C-alpha positions in Angstrom: 80.4 134.4 105.2 77.6 131.9 106.2 79.2 129.2 104.0 82.7 129.9 105.5 81.1 129.7 109.0 80.0 126.1 108.3 83.4 125.0 107.0 85.1 124.3 110.4 82.2 122.1 111.6 82.3 120.2 108.4 86.1 119.7 108.4 86.1 118.4 112.0 83.2 116.1 111.2 85.1 114.7 108.2 88.2 114.3 110.3 86.4 112.4 113.1 84.5 110.1 110.7 87.6 109.3 108.6 89.8 108.6 111.7 87.2 106.3 113.2 86.6 104.4 110.0 90.3 103.9 109.3 90.9 102.9 112.9 88.1 100.3 112.7 89.4 99.0 109.3 92.9 98.5 110.7 91.7 96.9 113.8 89.8 94.3 111.8 92.8 93.3 109.7 94.2 89.8 110.2 97.1 89.2 112.6 100.5 90.3 111.3 103.2 87.8 110.4 104.2 86.2 113.7 107.9 86.7 113.8 110.4 87.7 116.5 110.8 91.5 116.3 113.2 92.0 119.2 114.7 93.4 121.3 111.6 95.1 122.5 112.7 98.4 124.0 110.6 98.1 127.2 111.0 94.4 127.7 111.8 93.6 131.3 113.3 90.3 130.3 116.0 91.8 128.1 119.5 90.3 128.6 122.7 92.3 128.8 123.4 91.2 125.2 120.3 93.0 124.0 118.2 90.0 123.5 114.6 89.4 124.7 112.3 87.0 126.4 112.8 84.6 123.5 116.3 83.8 124.8 114.9 82.2 127.9 114.0 78.5 128.2 110.3 77.9 128.1 109.8 81.6 127.3 106.1 81.3 126.7 105.6 80.3 130.4 107.2 83.5 131.7 104.7 86.0 133.2 104.6 89.2 131.2 104.4 92.4 133.2 103.1 95.5 131.4 105.5 98.4 131.3 103.3 101.2 130.2 105.8 103.9 131.1 108.4 102.2 128.8 105.9 102.0 126.0 104.9 105.6 126.4 108.6 106.8 126.3 109.2 104.9 123.1 106.1 106.1 121.4 106.6 109.8 122.4 110.2 109.7 121.1 108.9 108.3 117.8 106.0 110.7 117.4 107.6 114.0 118.5 111.3 113.3 117.6 110.9 110.9 114.7 113.6 108.8 116.4 113.3 106.0 113.9 114.0 108.3 110.9 116.7 110.1 112.9 118.6 106.8 113.6 118.2 105.3 110.2 118.1 108.1 107.7 119.6 111.3 109.1 119.5 113.2 105.7 115.7 112.6 105.4 115.2 113.4 109.1 116.7 116.9 108.6 113.9 117.6 106.0 111.1 115.6 107.5 111.4 116.8 111.1 110.8 120.5 110.3 107.7 119.4 108.4 106.3 117.4 111.3 107.4 120.0 113.8 105.4 122.6 111.8 102.4 120.3 112.0 102.7 120.0 115.8 103.0 123.8 116.1 100.0 124.2 114.0 98.0 121.9 116.3 99.2 123.9 119.3 98.2 127.1 117.4 94.7 125.7 116.9 94.4 124.8 120.6 95.6 128.2 121.7 93.2 129.9 119.3 90.3 128.0 120.8 91.5 128.7 124.4 91.9 132.4 123.6 88.5 132.5 121.9 86.8 130.9 124.9 88.6 133.3 127.2 87.4 136.3 125.1 83.9 134.9 125.2 84.2 135.0 129.0 85.2 138.6 129.0 89.0 138.4 128.9 91.1 140.7 126.7 93.6 138.5 124.9 96.5 140.8 123.9 100.3 140.4 124.4 100.3 143.4 126.8 97.6 141.8 129.0 98.7 140.4 132.3 98.5 136.8 133.5 97.0 134.0 131.5 95.5 136.3 128.9 98.9 137.7 128.0 100.5 134.2 127.8 97.6 133.0 125.5 98.2 135.9 123.1 101.9 135.6 123.0 101.8 131.8 122.8 99.3 132.0 119.9 101.5 134.4 118.0 104.7 132.3 118.5 103.0 128.9 117.7 101.2 130.3 114.7 104.0 132.2 113.1 106.7 129.6 113.9 104.3 126.8 112.8 103.7 128.4 109.4 107.4 129.1 108.9 108.7 125.7 109.9 105.9 123.9 108.0 106.7 125.8 104.9 110.5 125.2 105.3 109.9 121.4 105.8 107.4 121.2 102.9 109.9 122.9 100.5 112.8 120.8 101.7 110.9 117.5 101.2 109.6 118.7 97.8 113.2 119.5 96.7 114.4 116.2 98.0 111.7 114.3 96.0 112.5 116.2 92.9 116.3 116.1 93.3 116.7 112.4 94.2 116.3 110.3 91.1 115.3 107.1 93.0 112.8 109.0 95.2 111.4 110.9 92.3 110.7 107.6 90.4 108.9 106.1 93.4 106.9 109.2 94.2 103.3 109.6 93.0 101.5 112.7 91.9 99.7 112.7 95.3 103.0 113.0 97.1 103.9 116.2 95.3 100.4 117.5 95.6 100.3 117.0 99.3 103.6 118.9 99.8 102.5 121.7 97.5 99.2 122.1 99.5 101.1 122.4 102.8 103.6 124.8 101.3 100.8 127.0 99.9 99.0 127.0 103.3 102.2 128.0 105.1 102.9 130.8 102.6 99.3 132.0 102.9 99.5 132.0 106.7 102.7 134.0 106.7 101.4 136.5 104.2 98.2 137.0 106.1 100.1 137.4 109.4 102.4 140.0 107.8 99.8 142.0 106.0 96.5 142.0 107.8 96.4 139.9 111.0 99.7 140.3 112.8 98.2 139.6 116.2 95.6 137.0 115.0 92.7 139.1 116.2 90.7 138.4 113.1 91.4 134.7 113.2 90.6 134.4 116.9 87.4 136.4 116.4 86.3 133.9 113.8 87.1 131.0 116.1 85.2 132.7 118.9 82.1 132.9 116.7 82.5 129.2 115.8 82.8 127.9 119.4 80.0 130.2 120.6 77.7 129.5 117.6 77.4 133.2 116.8 77.5 135.0 113.5 81.1 136.0 112.7 82.1 139.5 111.7 83.3 140.4 108.2 87.0 139.4 107.7 89.7 140.4 105.2 89.8 138.1 102.2 93.2 136.8 103.1 91.9 135.6 106.5 89.0 134.0 104.7 91.4 132.2 102.5 93.6 131.2 105.5 90.6 129.7 107.2 89.4 127.8 104.1 92.9 126.4 103.5 93.4 125.3 107.1 90.0 123.6 107.4 90.5 121.9 104.0 93.7 120.4 105.2 92.1 119.1 108.4 89.5 117.3 106.3 92.0 116.2 103.6 94.8 114.7 105.7 92.9 111.6 107.1 91.7 110.8 103.6 95.3 110.3 102.3 98.3 108.2 103.1 99.4 111.0 105.5 96.9 109.4 107.9 99.7 107.0 108.9 99.5 108.6 112.3 96.4 106.6 112.9 98.3 103.4 112.4 101.1 104.2 114.9 99.3 102.5 117.7 98.9 99.3 115.7 102.4 99.4 114.3 103.8 99.3 117.8 101.2 97.4 119.9 100.0 95.0 117.3 103.2 94.3 115.4 106.5 95.4 117.0 105.4 94.7 120.6 103.1 91.8 120.1 105.2 88.9 121.4 102.4 87.0 123.0 102.8 83.2 122.5 100.8 81.8 119.6 99.4 79.3 122.0 97.3 82.1 123.6 93.6 81.3 123.0 92.7 84.5 121.2 95.6 84.1 118.8 95.4 80.4 118.3 91.7 80.5 117.3 92.4 83.3 114.7 95.4 81.4 113.3 93.2 78.2 113.0 90.7 80.3 111.0 93.4 81.6 108.7 94.6 78.1 107.9 91.2 77.4 106.3 91.6 80.2 103.8 92.0 79.1 100.2 94.6 81.6 98.6 94.8 82.3 94.9 98.4 83.0 93.8 99.6 83.2 90.2 102.8 81.3 91.0 102.0 77.8 89.7 104.7 76.1 91.9 102.9 77.2 95.1 99.7 75.4 94.1 97.5 78.2 95.5 94.8 77.8 92.9 91.9 78.5 95.2 91.0 74.9 95.9 93.6 74.1 98.5 93.7 75.6 102.0 96.8 76.9 103.7 97.1 73.6 105.5 97.1 71.7 102.3 99.7 73.9 100.8 102.0 73.9 103.9 101.9 70.1 104.1 102.5 69.4 100.5 106.1 68.7 99.3 106.4 70.8 96.0 109.5 68.7 95.0 107.4 65.5 95.1 105.7 64.6 91.8 102.3 63.2 91.9 102.2 59.4 91.7 105.7 59.0 93.0 
């Protein structure tokens, strides 16, 4: 039990460190390819034709006004509704959205468990029959937990079947892709079995969380609850170490790529581009001439059709 008691602390620590390191790594990457990704959804300069600020004369001189509400609306629709997938691949969305919805419900489940545990530590009795906030916490925990396990399992299974049944998707899938879905499916099944057999009101699980947040020794638990805790904490630590950590890159995808329409003449961008032009690339394509001795400036200003000496 002592070893299991340390698992939540360790999993959260791994999650925090991995997220910070990946965030810093992405933030230090070079500028993206400076191209015109428009129309920008929140752009106040959009024309009726659906264009953008680039359609205006001397567009780089136009003052840009931040539209934080517009940005927030777009990001929330993408995160919580997977709008991009819905608009471009409806068949995949029908399988992917339950999976993501299950993850969101599991996050809500964890928050409600902590809130209920803190309330119990303060003397409240968290049961569905209790009045006021205590009753809502108990009921919300049961709904979020059970629905989260069910929807997550359904989404994991649907995505797994899709990867196995689609020849093209199967060929481009790695072993890690299948392993990830199997882990989530196993966790969902374990959660549902534990709920059905030994912890229908999540009293055991909330009791363990209460011990963790109050730094007290936990009581003995059924082995299914132990397995459920170990599975959930393992996934918390595992997710940011895999490509499923794409949620970390959402900010950069939008703010640093899709919405970064600052003029290249901006001092911060111009200085970085000037540095990039001094790089000496090494490409295997002989016709490019990127043999490691020439800079990007040399390559860009050389006519490949012109033979030496002529």
